[in-house]
N, C-alpha and C positions, 0 to 999 in steps of 0.2 A: 504494500500500500504506500503510495507516494507521501512524503512528509513535507509540509509547508510551514516555515517559521515566519511568524509575524513580529517584525522588529520596528524600532523607531524610538524617538525621544519619549520621555515621560509625558503622559496626559495628551497624546495625540489621537487617542481613540482605539488603541490596539485591542483592548479587552472588549470594547463594544463591537468591533469588527469580528472578533473571535466568537462572541455570542451570536451575532447575526448569521455567520456562516455555519455554525454548528446547530443553530436553531434552539439553543438552550441558554439559560442565564447561569452558566457554570462559573464564569469569571466575575469577580466583583468589579463594579463600575462606579466611579465617583469623579468629581472635579478635583479631588485631592491627588496631586502627582505622587508617583512612587507606591501606589497601592499594591500593584503586582510585584512580587519579589521572586517567587519560584516559577520555573517553567510549568505550564499547565497544558496538558494534551487533551484533545477532543476529536471526535470524528465528524466529518462533514460529508454530505452527499451533494456533489456538484454535477448536476445534469446526468445522474446515473452512475457517477464514479465515486467510490468511497476514498476519502483522503484523510490523512492525519494532520490536524492543525496543532501548532505549538504556540501558545501565547507566552511572550517573554517579558521580562522586566525592561523598563526604559533604559536606553543606552545613554549614559552620561559620564563625563569625566569625573574621576574620583581618586582620592588618595589610596595608595596600595594598602591592602588589608582591610579597608573599610567595607561596610555592608554594600554600599553602592558599587564598589569595585568588584565584589564577589557577584553581585547581580549582573554586572556587565559581562563578567567571564561566563556566566551561565548563558547569557544571550548570544555571545560569540560562539559558544559551543553549539547552540541550537542552529546557528547559521551554517557552520561547517558541516553539520550532519544532515542538513535539509536537502531536499531535491529542488526546492523553490523557495525564494524569500519574497515576502510581501513587505516592502519598505514603506511604512506609513508616515505621513507628515500631516501637519495641521495646515490646511490651505488658507485659513484665516490669518495665520501668522506668517505665511509665506515660507521661503527657504531661509532658515537662520544658520549661523556658523556651525552649530552642532549637527544640523542635518547634513551639511556638506562634508563635515569630518567623518560622520558615521557612514555616509554614502561611500567614502573611500574604503572604509573597512569592509563593507559589503562587496564592493567591486573586487577587492583584493582576494576575496574568498573564491571567486570564480563560479559561484553558484548563480544560476539564472535568477533574475530579480524583476519584480513588477513594482513600480512606484505607485502607491495608492495615495492620492490626494484626498484626504478625508475632510469632512465638515464643509463640503462644497455646496450645501443647500443655500439658495438665495444668491445674492451678488457678492457677499462679503469674501467668499473664497476664490473669486475669479482670478485676481492677480496672482495669488499664491499658487493656483493651479498651473498657470503658464510659467511661473518661476521654476516649477519642478522639472522642466525640460533641461535646465542647466546642470542637474545632478549627474548627467551622463549615464543614466541607467535605463534609457529608452523612454518610450512614450508613456506618460502617466495615465492613470485611470481615475476619473473624477467620481467620488462616491460620497454619500452621507450614511455612515454606518448606523447612526441613531435613527434616521428616518427611512432606511432601506432603499435609498436612491442609488442608482448606478450599479446595483449588485449583479444584474444580468451582464453588463459590460465586463465587470470584474470576473465573473464566472467564465465568460468566453475567453478572457485573457489568460486565466489560470490553465484551462484545458489546452489552449494553444501553446503555452510555455512548456507544458508537460508532454506535448505531442499526443494528446488524447482527443477523441471525438465524442460528442454528446451521445449518450445511449438512449435518452428519453425520446419519445416520439416527437418529431418536428412537425409543427402545425402552423397554419396561417391564422387560426382563430385567436381570439382574445388578445389582440394587440401585437402579434408578431408583425414586424415591418414587411412591407411589400418587397418584392424581389430586390435585394440589395445589389449595389453596383458590382460587387465582387462575386456574385453568383451564389453566395452562401445564404442559407435560411437561418434566421434567428429562432431560438427556442422560446415559445410563448410562455408568459407568466400566468399564474392563476389569479392575479389581482384584477379586480374589476376596473374598467375604464372609467375615470372620473370625469363626468360631464356636468358643467354648470350652465343653467339657463339664466341669462341676464338681460337687462333692458330697462327702459324707462317704466314708471308706474303705469299700470293699466294696459300694457302691451299684450297681455294674454299669457304670461309665463305660467301661472298656476293652471290655467286651462290646458296649455300644452302638456304640462306634466301629467295631469289627469288623463289626457288622451293617450299618452304614451303608456301609462300604467294600466289603463283600462278600467279605472275606478275613480270615484270622487274622493281622492286622498287629500287634496288641498281645497281650502275655502276659496270660492271664486265669487265675483259679483262686479257690478259696474263701478263700485267705489274704488278709487285708487288707494294703494297702500295697505291692502288687506294682509299681505304676507309680510312678516317682520323677520322671522328667523330664517336662516339658510338651512332648509330641511333636506336631509339626505335620505334617499330611498334606493335600495338595491333591487334590481329586476333584470330579467333576461330579455334582451332586445335583439331579436333575430338570431339567437344562438350564442350571443356574447353576453358576458356578465358586465353590467353597467351600474355604477353608483351615480345617481342623478341628484343634482342639487337645484332645488327651486329657491330663488333668492328674492329679496325685497327689491322693489323698483329703485333705480338710482337716479336721483335728481341732482341739479347743481347744488353745491355746498351752500350757496347764499340762500337757497329756498328751503333748506333743512333747518327746522326750528325745534321740534320736539325732541326730547332726550331719547325716547324710544325709537324715533326715526333715525337719529344719529347712530344708535347702536345697530339698527337694522342695516344701514348703509355700510357700516364697518364690517358687519358679518358678510355682506354680499361681496365686498372687496376681498375678504379673506377667502371666500369660496372661489373667486377667480384665481387667486394665487395657489390654491390647493388643487384646482382642476387641471386636467390634461387637455381637454377640448372644451372650448367655451362657445355656446350657441347664443349669439346676439340676436334677440328677438325684436324686430321693429314693426311698427304699425303701418300697414300699407296706405292708410289714409293720412298719416302724418310721418312720412319716412325721412330718415336721415336728418333729424334735428340735431342741434349742436351736441346734446348729451349722448345721442347714439354714437356719434363720431368720437366723443371723449372716451366712452366705454371701449370702443374698438381700439383706440390708441393705447389705453391702459392694458388691454389684453396683449397687444403686440409688445409693449414694454416689459410685461411680465414673462414673455416668451412662451405663451400658450397658443395652441392651434385654435383658429377661429373659423366658425361657420356662421353666416348671416342667414337668418330665417325671416322672411317677410310674411307676417301674419295678416289675417283677415283678407286674404286674397280673393275670396268669393265676393267681396264687396266692390272689387275693382271692375269698372266697365270695359275699358279698352286694355286688355291684359298685355298684348304684345308690345304696344307702345309704352305702357308703364314699365314693363320689364326692361326694355332697352334704356329708358331714362334712368332707372335705378342702377343698372349695370354701369352706365357712364358715370353717375354720381359716385358710386362705390369706388371705382377705379381711380377717380380723380381725388376724392377726399381721403381715402386711405391708400395713397400711392405707395406707402412704405411696405405694403403687403399685397403685391400684384397677384391676381388670380384667386382671390378669396371666393370660395364656393358660396353662391347665393341661391336659396331654395324658397320658392313660393309655397306657402302652406295655409291651411285653415284649421287652426287648433280645435275650434268649436265643431266643425264638420268632420274632423279627422282626415283631411285630405293632405297629400304631399308628405306624409310621415315616413313612408318607405324611402323616398328620395332623401329626406333629411337624415335618416339612419345611414344610408350609403355615404353621404357626404361627411358625416361625423366619423365613421370608421376609416374612410380614405384619408381624411385629415390627420387622424391619429397615426395611421401607418406612415404618412409622410413626415410627421413630427418625430417619429422614431427612426427615420432612415439613416443608415450609415453608408458612407462612400469610402472605398478602400484607398489607402495612401497612394498606390501606383496610379490608379485612375485619376485621382485628384491632381497629381503632378503632371500627368499627360495633358489634362485639361489646362493646367496652369501654363504650360509651354505654349499651347495653341492660343490661349487668351493673350499672353504677352506678345506673341508674334502678330496677332491681329491689331493690337493697340498697345504699344510699348509704354511703360510709365514715363510721364513727363520729366524732363530734367529740372532740377532745382539748383539755382545759383551756379549754373553751368556744369553740374555734376549729375550723372545718371543715378537713379535709384534702382537697385538690383533686388528683385524678389527671387529667392533661391530655392525655397522648399515650402511645402504646405502639407498639413495633415488635419484630420477631423478628430479632435480629442474626445468629443462627446456628442450625443444627440439629445433630443427632448429639451430645447429645440436643437436642430442641427447647428453645431458650433465648429468653426474652422479657424485655424491659426496659420499665418504665413510668416516666414522668417525673411527679413529683408535688411538692407544695409542702413537705411534711414527712414524708419516708420513715420516720423513726424513730417517728413518732406512730401509724402504722398497726399495730394488733395482729396477732399471728400468725394468729388465728382468721379475720380478714378476708382475709389473704393466702391462707389455705387455701380460703376461699370463692371467691376469684378463680381460683386454680389449678384447683379442681375444676370450676368453671363453664367455664373455658377447655378443659379436658380433654373435657367433655361436648359443648361446642359444635363443636369441630373433630375429634372422634372420635380421641382419643389415649389409648386404654386401655392400661395395662400398660407404658408407657414413662416414664422419668424426665422431669420437666418442671422447668426452672430458671426461676424467676420472680424478677426483680431489680427493686428500686426505686432510682431515682436522683433526686436533687433537681434541679429545674429546670423550665423551660417546654418546650414543643414545640421541639426543637432545629432543626427545619426550617421553623418559622414565619418569615415575612418581617416585618421591622420596618415 
């Protein structure tokens, strides 16, 4: 049975990761650094393969003979005897000197290593994640061990490093991405897809939720603001498990006066951040008002997949003309997300719900899409040939290498000579070209520039 050692500085989340992978709370977890002292072993099942995990004490400099020194010796022994090392760092702290020092220890062991950038939930860990490239241990994997985010990517990386293939049945249901660019299929997770229904008050959100659930679960009526809590309901939607969030209507802050409405609005915003796909429900009789567009912009900034549903479509007289007008308005007013799916529905009559389901699942698949590094760099060469980066102060800007460190949403990082010298217009060109080349309409794309050469190039 292959053995995997989990190492890193104190309090970077090694024990939390150990518990997450083993599926047990065997290791003590606390904010107090140095809680783990002895090596702890556990068994993990990674996509059908039984693996031995070793949780180790934090690596830190210490005086000879001290407890900390003996803890470090235990950890170094675990590294030498392992088949694979998971080198964990705290992405919120970034790469600190101790990380760099202990990375040299791990490299000198010659044991295959995966850098795990932990605590990557939200935006706080973004910069630290990109700093992890400089450790020279390969492409990092972004995770949040506490929240269970990124564990599928980590499992895939573990099996690849050990030369193993997934034994569990590979499926497209329940959130597995559409055919990835490298031809491999991801293994689906059993977690339900989190879908939030958002919009202005009285757009018909609760009516839509009731129509999807097939029962009068939510209170509905002509009065705006009936829904206050973000209510979550699990149900089977066309063979997939979905957790559906009905949210309170979002109005402009200046119009929110009651304390209950303030709390309801905050709850709705949290539902957007927690969701994976957001359905923005708009009223066909009053479409794309300022607040609709503000909500759409919020969804994009939070990095969630977006589907626009136009409700009360049965009340529209000239449907083809109206649909064309709405499409043009959507493309113009939310230009940062070209290709957003827009579905005409009638929640009250139950029409258009099958098309809405297909759009939600497709957006979820695109949001999870991974593009292989070789394909990305072939695209990059072609994009640079078509339109070379503009010179700045008489000097060319060289973009040397590109990779996709994470999905959900698709996030890409390119290494170049002078990131600050590239104009925003050129970044938009690269982002739009990337979106077209790999068919990523309507989902947020994060495109980051970092200074440096190809981090995987050999000297």
